[in-house]
C-alpha positions, 0 to 999 in steps of 0.5 A: 597375336596383335590387334588391328588399329580398330581393335586397339581403339575399341579395347581402350574405349571398353577398358580392356587389355585386348579385343577380338572380332565378334566380341560385344563391348560397352565402350566409352565414346569420345564424341557424338554428333547428329543432323537434321531430321535425325537429330530431331529424333535423338533430341525427342529420345533424349527427352523421353529418357528423362534427360533434362540437360546434356551431361557433356555438351562439348562432346555433342554436335548438332549439324543442319546440312541436308536441306540447308537452308530450309526448302519448305515450311516443314523442313523450316519447322524441323529446324526451328524445333531442333534449335529449340530442343537444343537450347532447352537441353543446353546443347552449345555446339549447334552448327546452323544453316551454312556451316556445312556437312557434318562429316566435313565440318566435324574433322575441321572443327577438331572434333574427330581425332587419332585414337578416338571412338566417335558415333554419328547417326548418318549413313556416311559416318565412316568418312572421319576415319581418315584421321585414324579414329574409329568413327561408326554409325548408330541408330537414333536411339543409340546416339541419344544414349551415347549423349545421355550416358557417354557410352555405346555397345557394338561388336568388334568388327573383322577388318579388311586391309587395303594395300595401295601401291604405285602412283595415280596417273594424270587426272586420275583421282581418289575418287577413282580409287574409291570406285575401284574398291567398290568394284572389288568389294561390291555395293553391301556385299563383302564389307558388310559390318567390316572395318576397311583399313586403308594403308600401303606405300602409296598412301604418303602421296594421297593428300587429306582431302582425298583420303576423306573421299576414300573412307567416305565411299566405304560406307556404301560398301556396307563397312561399319567403319573405314580407317586410315592409320595416322601419318604426317599428313593426318597429324599435321591436319589434326594438330592445328585443329584439336579440341582435346588431347589425343593418342594415335594408334597403330595396327600391330605387325602380327595382327590378323585381317580377314583379307588383304588387297592389293590395289595398283594405283597406276593401273586405275583410269578415270571411272564412272558408276553408271545408273542405277547402281553404285557398283555399276562401274565402267571406265569413263571411255565406255560411256564418253559422249553420253549427253548431260543436262546437269553437272554437280561438284559437291556432297561429303564425298567430293565437295572439299577445296581440292575438288573445287580447285581442281575443277577451276583449274581445268575451266579457267578461261573456258565456258561450259556447254550451252544447256548444262546446269553446272552446280557447285556446293562447297562442303562446308563454310571453311571450304567456301572461304578457301575457294573464295580466297584462291580465286576458284569461285571466280574461275568457276562463275566465269565459266558458267557455274552456279554456287549454292550455300555449304550443305548437302545439296541435291545429293538426296534429291530434295533440294537445290538442283532436283532432276526432272524425268529424262534428265542426265546428271554427272555428279561427284557425289556418292549415290545414284539409285533410281530416283536418287536426285529427283525423277525416277526417270532421271539418270545419275553418273558418279565420277571425280570432280575432274570428270564432272568438270570436263563433262560440264565443259563438253556437254557430254560425258568426258574423260578428263585426260582428253582436255 
């Protein structure tokens, strides 16, 4: 029996001819990355392990993205500690305040490549799997060991295959596909410690930015990793960015999947995840008219250029509703510069949007747009648990950037197809 793309990548990393789900492996790691407070813990662990200099500095990246710029003295001191420890360990790839979110910056920099095994210690690590890599989240100790030894251990996951068919309708996006998958697989239910492999005939019509949205959202389904086989779209993206040689891999035709799920893109409509659960998903029409006080476009899910450009296209020449705070946070400096050059920033600021520096923004409720009690926000982010973006008496709806923009314009949750 053949192997899936993930099994092939792990077999290559472990130096084995073949592997199967359930096997425990010691694997060579191609890249490690960490961020913010977790990064401080990784650096502290390296010191405890007796590491005085990172053996492969070109394979270790540090990001300051979650509370960037620092939102209080404690965070500023954490950032300073990270910078000092990184210099002491001779880490060269320090992505400081304003560079952007780790899960967006790492692919942009050509540090996640097809056929590779990447580890990071942050929950939305599966995002990079859109490039055909096995990108896996680990704890701080495992991340530190991967930096020190260039190795990690893991169990080979089973794979759930998603077959995308048909074409999306107007103003229906990859975020709506992701919410559809969440509806099918559930929040940390069927996909726990599984790989979600996304493919099918419809994949060719899905742009690179949108593919990252799909793999990003898989982490909240409980997936160990998510992956999309390389094709002309993803290879075109990485070939101009790659920092080292790479070898794409593909699933064998006779490989075994735990389950195969077919998704008809033409049957999908704009969706929202309603408070206070990521899998509390409904068509936007069911909650249309709900008043909002804040709208957010950003995060590692939907803070990319295509998201900002789509919102700008909808709002050019229009004004957002009175009483609505419309926050836009580019996911990286590259995204910010593209948005500036394209005219999207002007269109959105003219409409009343407020831009923040590249980073995670208000997603985790500690920075740049925290909600007070009784407020409702519609966000292009990935989590809406009780108190996620501030007060435990606030309400967060998750949707596509297009639905966020339409809602900011009207002042109530709005189906973007009605504009």
